[in-house]
N, C-alpha and C positions, 0 to 999 in steps of 0.2 A: 339767146347768146349774149353774154356780157361784153360790153365794149372795153377793150384793154385801156389801162390807165396811160395817160400821156404826160410827159414831163418836159420842162424847158429850163434853160439856164438864163438868168438875168444878165444882160450885157449893158444895160443902161438904167440907172435909177435916178437920174438927174432931176426929174420932176416929182419923184415919190421916194425920197431918201428914208422916210420913216416906215413906209409900207413894204419896200423892197430892198433886199441886200444884194449888192453887186456880186456876181459869180455864184449865187446860191441857186440850187435846184428847186423848182416849184412845180406843183401839180396843176394841170390844166383841166378844167371842167368843160364838157361839151356845151357849146352855145353857138348855134349856126347864125343867129342874128348878129351877135358880136363879131363873129368872123367876117360876115358880110361888110361890117363897118370898119374892118381893119383892127379889131381889138381881140383880146383873149380874156377869158374868165379864169382868173388865177386865185388860188388860195394863198393869201399873203401872210405877213408876219402876225396879224391879229387872229389868224385861224379862220377868218371869214373869206368868202369869195367876192372879188371885185373885178371890174373891167380895167384893163391896162392896154396901152398900145402894143400890138403884136411885134412891132419893130424893136421893142425893148428886150426881146427874148430870142433864143435859138433853141429849136427843138432838138432833143437828144433821144437816142434809143436806149431802152432799158430792158434787159432780158430777165425773164423769170427763171430762177434756178430751182430745179427740182432734184431732191435727193432720193 
């Protein structure tokens, strides 16, 4: 079974203004070790995934629409 995609909104980019846009939606990649350390693995503006502090984001729910 495939893990559903998870998304967050950036609420603080003060330390990473080039990598993160304030109020933009980002995809989160699963990373249990990062989560344990208080971080999230995010696909940033470069298109690559990096660790950022989890407190910089708020999780959002996204539904899959089927026609």
